[in-house]
KOLTI-525187 format. One record per residue (C-alpha): x, y, z. Coordinates in steps of 0.001 Angstrom, whole numbers, padded with zeros to 6 digits, always signed. Example, Ala and Ser with C-alpha at 12.3 -4.5 7.8 and 13.67 -1.06 7.14 Angstrom:
% residues 2
+012300-004500+007800/+013670-001060+007140/
//
This chain:
% residues 134
-004999-026283-043032/-003640-023945-040464/+000008-024765-039793/+000809-022210-036997/-000180-022904-033457/-001192-019986-031178/+001315-021283-028753/+005052-019998-029350/+008382-021498-028564/+008177-018729-025616/+005312-020480-024133/+006203-022379-020807/+007247-025748-021560/+005198-028570-019431/+007137-030761-017435/+006804-034791-016721/+003710-034536-014269/+001236-032887-016543/+002437-034952-019566/+001982-038059-017224/-001591-037328-016386/-002611-036560-019751/-001313-039686-021243/-003074-041677-018307/-006237-039989-019524/-005523-040949-022990/-004453-044402-022094/-007605-045003-020205/-009764-043781-023112/-007980-045661-025707/-008484-049119-023444/-011987-048758-022947/-012490-047893-026727/-010086-050893-027513/-012087-053479-025139/-015174-052223-026874/-014203-052778-030419/-012624-056089-029589/-015454-057259-027317/-013009-058459-024892/-010964-060643-027346/-007599-060573-025843/-005901-062337-028654/-007267-059685-031327/-006761-056793-029041/-003009-056049-029670/-003538-055186-033386/-006639-053127-032757/-005029-051432-029848/-001858-050685-031711/-003618-049076-034804/-006201-047356-032605/-003136-045539-030916/-001226-044827-034088/-004448-043115-035555/-005616-041415-032298/-002007-039706-031436/-001158-038811-035363/-004565-037420-035644/-004507-035251-032356/-000585-034341-032333/-001062-033032-035897/-002688-029839-036876/-005884-031684-037367/-006110-031917-033587/-004440-028706-033039/-001656-030629-031159/-003939-031593-028229/-005065-035160-027548/-008338-035401-025084/-006031-035731-022066/-003786-032505-023323/-007113-030704-023717/-008029-031497-020089/-004763-030159-018941/-004796-027308-021142/-001133-028120-022880/-000651-028834-026434/+002433-030320-028677/+004221-028081-031030/+007278-027885-033311/+010292-026047-031746/+009450-023301-034187/+005967-023047-032659/+003956-024398-035625/+001893-027533-035509/+002765-030984-036703/+001885-032266-040072/+000707-036044-040023/+004247-037272-040985/+005797-035295-038260/+002817-036790-035785/+003760-040411-036761/+007593-039672-036178/+006944-038380-032986/+004944-041617-032176/+007540-043779-033433/+009835-042092-031268/+007215-042421-028229/+007450-046126-028847/+011226-045966-028857/+011185-044184-025740/+009105-046740-023887/+011283-049835-024726/+014128-049158-022282/+011809-049172-019358/+010247-045926-020280/+013593-044146-019737/+012914-041947-022780/+009748-040493-021380/+011230-040282-017820/+013618-038038-019509/+011393-035083-019539/+011927-034757-015820/+015644-034216-016196/+016074-032228-019393/+016736-028568-019435/+014082-028185-022642/+011644-030717-021046/+011887-032838-024005/+011501-036873-024104/+013282-038649-026428/+010196-038512-028507/+010261-034840-028673/+013956-034708-029413/+013462-037225-032369/+010573-035247-033841/+011595-031642-032816/+008822-030851-030364/+007885-029294-027287/+004771-029469-025157/+003581-026210-023992/+000982-024632-021949/-001979-024111-024585/
//
């Protein structure tokens, strides 16, 4: 599997607005799919939604998905490691865990992107990634 992304670290890093919109697109899609899979069963939805999110983001953030979720493709952005290469599955999972951690204190770790000089959220710092223009 190819590990070097066409985007390099010199590529323009993407800020909070585009990243938020991409996540919103992905979240709406995952909510629809999760609702279909659980047939509206609220009690069983949490586990299914969690598993769906882990699989979706780990696949698309990794080299298998070329660093782009559906929402990221719509906005022509991608996630790469700080050296410009794609994440492997373990790196994508680490980024997902960092994403969850970033959400816990009132999404402060995600909002961090808007104020960080490198436009990295906590999950990017944990996984050693940037979100760049594709």
